[in-house]
N, C-alpha and C positions, 0 to 999 in steps of 0.2 A: 512422592519425591519428584517424579517425572513432570508433574504439573508445575512444580516450582521451577523446573528447568525452562519452561516456556517463558516465565517472567524474566529469568536471567538472560536467555537468548534475545528476547525482544529488547531488553534494556541495553544489552551490548550493541545490538544493531542500531538502536536509536542513538546511542552516544557516538558510534562510529559514523553514522549517517551525517551528523552535523559537524564532525571534526575531520576524520581521515578521508572520507570519500569525496569531500569537496576538492581535495588536492589531486585526485585522479583525473578529473575533468580538465582537458587542456585549456589554459588561460587564453590562448589566442582565439578560441571560439567566442569567448565572452567579449573580448576587446573589439573584435571585428563585427560584432552583432550578427554573427551567422546563426548560431543556435544558442539557446539557453537551456541547459540540461539540469534537471532537479532530481537527485536520487531520492526515491521514496521506498527504500528497502524495508522499512518497518511495515509499510503497507503491503509489500510483497509477502512478508511473513504472515501478516493478518489474513491475507487472501488464502494462503496455504492452510491456515488454521480453519478457515471456513470450508475449504475443500476437503480436508482430511479429518477434521474433528466434528465440528457442528457450527451451524450458523449463529446460534446465540452466543457461543464462546467467542466467535470472531467479532460479533457485534460488541461484546464487552471489552475485548482487548482493543478493538478499533476506537471505541469511545475514550478509553483511558489513555492510550498512547497518542491519539489525535489531540486530546486536551493538553497532554504534555507538550506536544508539538506546538500547539497554539501558545502556550505559556512561554516556552523557551526560545523557539526559533522564529515565531511569527506573531508579532505583537499588535497588529492593526485591529484585529477583532477576535474575541474568544468564541470558540465553538465551531468555526468554519471547517477546520481540518478534522475536528472531532466528529462532526456530523457526517462529513464526506467519507472519512475512513471507516466509521462504524457502519454506515449504509452499504458501502461497497463490500465490506467483509460479510455482512449479512446476505447480500445478493449473491456473492460467490458461493456461500453455503447453500443458498436456495437453488442455485443452478446445478449443484452437485448432488442433489437428493437422490435422483434415480439413475444417474449416469455412471458408466464404468470409470474406474480410475486409470485412465491412460494419459501418458505424458502430453500428447498433442492437445487433447481436450482441456486438460488442466492448465496448460500454458495459454491456450486461447481464452479461458476464463480469466486468468491473471491479466492478460493484455486488455481484455474488455473492461475488467475491473479498474485497471490503471487509467484507461481512457475515461471511464465514468467518473473516477475521482478527479481527474484533471478538469473535465467539463463542469463538474459540480463546484470545484474550487473557483474556476473562472466565473461561473454564473453567480456565485455568491458575492465574489469581489466586484463583479460588474453591477450587480443589483445594489450594493451599498456604496457604489462609486469610489472604491479604493483603487480601481484600475480603469484606464480609458483606452486600452489596446483593443483593436477590433478583433473579431473572432478568427478571421482567416489568418492574420499575422500570428496570433497566439497559437493557433492550431499547428501551423507549419514550423514555427520557430521555438515554441515552448513545449506544447503537448506531445507532438509526435516524437521528437528526439528524447524526451523524458520517458515516454512509454517504451521506446526501443531499448534504451539503456536499462530500464527496470526489467524488461523481458529477458535481456541478456543475463542480468543478475539472477533472475528466477530460474533460467536454464542451468546456470552454474551451480546453484544450491539445491536443485530439485531432488537429487538422489539423497543427499544427507538429510534434508528436511523430511523426506518421505520415510526414511528409516527412523528418524526421531519421532515422527507422528505415529508410526506403527507401534512404538514402545509405550505410548501413552494410551491408557485404557479410557474409552469413552465413558462419560457419565451415564447413569441409568436413564432410560427414555422418559421416566416419570419426571425427571428434573428438567428435561428439554422442552417438551411440548405441553 
């Protein structure tokens, strides 16, 4: 039953990410071209799955919800968000294998995972020429503000997510490796 709760929570976050959370960001920032903030709260949850459960589970959820993100919110090309979200979830789980579960380390991994996701998304879009923004402008006006917003969200939900993940029993090791 608790594994089904992951699907429900991820689906709710996914829907809220595209609807409600876009109203939270001040419109003046977008109009003045100061910063462009993109909430990737589904990715934050996928990174927490990688940190607290297992990297293969995070890879699966990242691929599924990244593909959903590609279909619903981003129609230029399919698979870009799926690849980036799945890979960063897997890497977060890989980074957590032998480390203690402390909040600072976990938030550092979430921040690095967010930055890797942003760089992968930018690189894929730059490779296929769907964007022509230079890296410096994209880093300071798109990536860094988005990473900071998502880190703030990760800090706010850390304790409830940790308690939720503690209730979920991990799969047997024979199914993982």
